[in-house]
MIGU-453317 format. One line per field, with one value per residue: residue number from 0; y, x, z of N, C-alpha, C in turn. Coordinates in nm, 2 decimals. Example, Ala and Ser with C-alpha at 12.3 -4.5 7.8 and 13.67 -1.06 7.14 Angstrom:
// residues 2
seq = 0|1
nv = -0.57|-0.22
nu = 1.32|1.28
nw = 0.78|0.71
cav = -0.45|-0.11
cau = 1.23|1.37
caw = 0.78|0.71
cv = -0.33|0.00
cu = 1.32|1.29
cw = 0.78|0.79
This chain:
// residues 98
seq = 0|1|2|3|4|5|6|7|8|9|10|11|12|13|14|15|16|17|18|19|20|21|22|23|24|25|26|27|28|29|30|31|32|33|34|35|36|37|38|39|40|41|42|43|44|45|46|47|48|49|50|51|52|53|54|55|56|57|58|59|60|61|62|63|64|65|66|67|68|69|70|71|72|73|74|75|76|77|78|79|80|81|82|83|84|85|86|87|88|89|90|91|92|93|94|95|96|97
nv = 1.56|1.36|1.50|1.53|1.27|1.22|1.37|1.42|1.22|1.14|0.89|0.82|0.61|0.43|0.25|0.07|-0.23|-0.30|-0.45|-0.43|-0.32|-0.04|-0.14|-0.36|-0.22|-0.05|-0.24|-0.35|-0.13|-0.02|-0.19|-0.10|0.12|0.38|0.54|0.86|1.03|0.92|0.78|0.65|0.79|0.84|0.92|1.12|1.02|0.71|0.71|0.58|0.57|0.64|0.80|0.75|0.84|0.89|0.91|0.94|1.01|0.81|0.57|0.57|0.55|0.29|0.15|0.22|0.13|-0.14|-0.22|-0.12|-0.29|-0.52|-0.76|-0.71|-0.81|-0.94|-0.77|-0.51|-0.24|0.10|0.30|0.62|0.91|1.20|1.52|1.70|1.51|1.33|1.49|1.50|1.23|1.17|1.34|1.22|0.97|1.03|1.13|0.90|0.76|0.87
nu = -2.85|-2.96|-3.00|-2.74|-2.66|-2.81|-2.70|-2.51|-2.22|-1.87|-1.65|-1.31|-1.12|-0.83|-0.55|-0.65|-0.71|-0.58|-0.73|-1.00|-1.34|-1.57|-1.84|-1.80|-1.70|-1.91|-2.10|-1.99|-1.98|-2.25|-2.40|-2.43|-2.59|-2.78|-2.62|-2.49|-2.58|-2.38|-2.23|-1.97|-1.66|-1.38|-1.03|-0.78|-0.66|-0.49|-0.45|-0.46|-0.70|-1.04|-1.35|-1.63|-1.96|-2.21|-2.56|-2.64|-2.47|-2.48|-2.49|-2.25|-2.08|-2.14|-2.04|-1.77|-1.69|-1.73|-1.58|-1.32|-1.13|-1.14|-1.08|-1.13|-1.22|-0.97|-0.78|-0.65|-0.84|-0.78|-0.93|-1.08|-1.24|-1.37|-1.23|-1.42|-1.62|-1.48|-1.45|-1.72|-1.77|-1.59|-1.70|-1.95|-1.87|-1.75|-1.97|-2.11|-1.99|-2.06
nw = 3.28|3.12|2.88|2.80|2.75|2.53|2.33|2.02|1.93|1.88|1.80|1.77|1.57|1.55|1.40|1.21|1.02|0.70|0.52|0.59|0.53|0.46|0.50|0.68|0.90|0.96|1.03|1.26|1.44|1.44|1.58|1.83|1.84|1.66|1.38|1.29|1.00|0.74|0.91|0.93|0.88|0.70|0.75|0.60|0.27|0.26|0.53|0.86|1.01|1.13|1.17|1.39|1.40|1.62|1.69|1.95|2.25|2.46|2.32|2.18|2.40|2.49|2.27|2.28|2.54|2.51|2.29|2.32|2.44|2.30|2.05|1.72|1.39|1.35|1.44|1.65|1.74|1.82|2.03|2.09|2.22|2.06|2.13|2.27|2.34|2.50|2.73|2.81|2.85|3.06|3.26|3.29|3.38|3.62|3.76|3.79|3.99|4.22
cav = 1.45|1.30|1.58|1.50|1.13|1.22|1.45|1.34|1.19|1.09|0.80|0.81|0.47|0.42|0.12|-0.02|-0.32|-0.26|-0.53|-0.40|-0.22|0.04|-0.23|-0.43|-0.13|-0.01|-0.36|-0.36|-0.01|0.00|-0.28|-0.03|0.23|0.45|0.62|0.99|1.05|0.80|0.71|0.62|0.89|0.80|1.03|1.15|0.90|0.63|0.73|0.46|0.60|0.68|0.86|0.70|0.94|0.83|1.00|0.96|0.98|0.69|0.46|0.58|0.50|0.15|0.10|0.25|0.04|-0.28|-0.25|-0.07|-0.39|-0.63|-0.78|-0.72|-0.83|-0.99|-0.65|-0.43|-0.10|0.19|0.39|0.73|1.00|1.33|1.61|1.74|1.39|1.28|1.57|1.46|1.09|1.17|1.40|1.12|0.86|1.09|1.14|0.76|0.70|0.95
cau = -2.77|-3.03|-2.97|-2.60|-2.65|-2.88|-2.63|-2.43|-2.09|-1.78|-1.54|-1.20|-1.06|-0.69|-0.49|-0.74|-0.65|-0.59|-0.83|-1.14|-1.41|-1.68|-1.95|-1.76|-1.68|-2.04|-2.16|-1.93|-2.02|-2.39|-2.46|-2.44|-2.68|-2.78|-2.51|-2.53|-2.54|-2.31|-2.18|-1.83|-1.59|-1.23|-0.93|-0.72|-0.62|-0.38|-0.44|-0.50|-0.80|-1.17|-1.44|-1.77|-2.05|-2.33|-2.67|-2.65|-2.35|-2.50|-2.46|-2.10|-2.02|-2.16|-1.94|-1.63|-1.66|-1.74|-1.48|-1.18|-1.03|-1.18|-1.01|-1.23|-1.16|-0.83|-0.69|-0.69|-0.87|-0.74|-1.05|-1.08|-1.35|-1.33|-1.20|-1.54|-1.69|-1.40|-1.49|-1.85|-1.75|-1.53|-1.79|-2.05|-1.81|-1.73|-2.10|-2.16|-1.92|-2.10
caw = 3.24|3.01|2.76|2.76|2.69|2.40|2.24|1.93|1.98|1.78|1.84|1.67|1.57|1.49|1.39|1.14|0.93|0.56|0.45|0.64|0.44|0.53|0.54|0.80|1.01|0.99|1.10|1.40|1.53|1.44|1.68|1.96|1.83|1.53|1.34|1.24|0.86|0.69|1.03|0.92|0.80|0.70|0.75|0.46|0.19|0.31|0.67|0.93|1.11|1.08|1.28|1.39|1.45|1.68|1.71|2.09|2.33|2.53|2.23|2.16|2.53|2.48|2.17|2.33|2.65|2.46|2.18|2.35|2.48|2.22|1.92|1.61|1.26|1.36|1.46|1.77|1.72|1.92|2.03|2.18|2.19|2.02|2.25|2.35|2.39|2.60|2.84|2.85|2.90|3.19|3.35|3.32|3.46|3.75|3.83|3.82|4.11|4.34
cv = 1.37|1.37|1.55|1.37|1.12|1.31|1.36|1.32|1.12|1.01|0.81|0.67|0.47|0.27|0.02|-0.11|-0.27|-0.33|-0.51|-0.30|-0.15|-0.04|-0.30|-0.34|-0.08|-0.12|-0.37|-0.25|0.01|-0.09|-0.21|0.09|0.30|0.54|0.75|1.00|0.92|0.72|0.70|0.72|0.86|0.93|1.04|1.02|0.84|0.65|0.60|0.49|0.64|0.73|0.78|0.80|0.88|0.94|1.04|0.92|0.84|0.57|0.46|0.53|0.35|0.09|0.11|0.15|-0.11|-0.32|-0.20|-0.17|-0.52|-0.64|-0.80|-0.73|-0.86|-0.88|-0.57|-0.28|-0.02|0.30|0.51|0.82|1.13|1.42|1.64|1.62|1.32|1.36|1.52|1.32|1.09|1.24|1.30|1.01|0.91|1.10|1.00|0.70|0.77|0.89
cu = -2.83|-3.00|-2.83|-2.59|-2.72|-2.81|-2.55|-2.29|-2.00|-1.67|-1.43|-1.14|-0.93|-0.66|-0.59|-0.67|-0.68|-0.71|-0.98|-1.21|-1.52|-1.79|-1.92|-1.75|-1.82|-2.12|-2.11|-1.99|-2.17|-2.46|-2.49|-2.54|-2.68|-2.67|-2.56|-2.49|-2.49|-2.25|-2.03|-1.76|-1.44|-1.15|-0.88|-0.67|-0.49|-0.36|-0.50|-0.60|-0.93|-1.25|-1.57|-1.85|-2.18|-2.44|-2.67|-2.51|-2.36|-2.46|-2.31|-2.03|-2.03|-2.05|-1.80|-1.60|-1.66|-1.62|-1.33|-1.08|-1.06|-1.10|-1.12|-1.16|-1.01|-0.73|-0.74|-0.72|-0.83|-0.85|-1.02|-1.20|-1.29|-1.30|-1.32|-1.61|-1.61|-1.43|-1.62|-1.84|-1.70|-1.62|-1.90|-2.00|-1.79|-1.86|-2.15|-2.10|-1.97|-2.23
cw = 3.12|2.87|2.71|2.69|2.56|2.30|2.14|1.99|1.87|1.85|1.73|1.68|1.49|1.48|1.32|1.04|0.78|0.48|0.49|0.55|0.52|0.58|0.67|0.92|1.05|1.07|1.24|1.49|1.54|1.53|1.81|1.96|1.69|1.51|1.28|1.09|0.81|0.80|1.04|0.83|0.81|0.69|0.61|0.40|0.25|0.46|0.74|1.04|1.05|1.20|1.27|1.46|1.49|1.70|1.86|2.16|2.41|2.45|2.20|2.28|2.53|2.39|2.22|2.44|2.61|2.36|2.22|2.38|2.40|2.09|1.82|1.48|1.26|1.38|1.58|1.72|1.84|1.92|2.12|2.14|2.13|2.14|2.34|2.41|2.50|2.73|2.90|2.91|3.04|3.30|3.39|3.41|3.60|3.83|3.86|3.94|4.23|4.40
């Protein structure tokens, strides 16, 4: 399980406000742990989403659980994990209830 928690992870963030910039986004998400590479990757031009890549799944989980219901930057982010990381997250959550 430790190996799983230390693997890379990606959060997908939708519903981002138009006025927010990369610096503000990085500031919000880097509070929960180190980001991988640039950390923040935007979707196609004029799209309303970005990806946050964490070095460790455990930090992505902290960010997800803390921000999924919080209002940041006067706008509600809609967070989800990438497909593979969603599977890991659910597996870990299932193990934590045993």
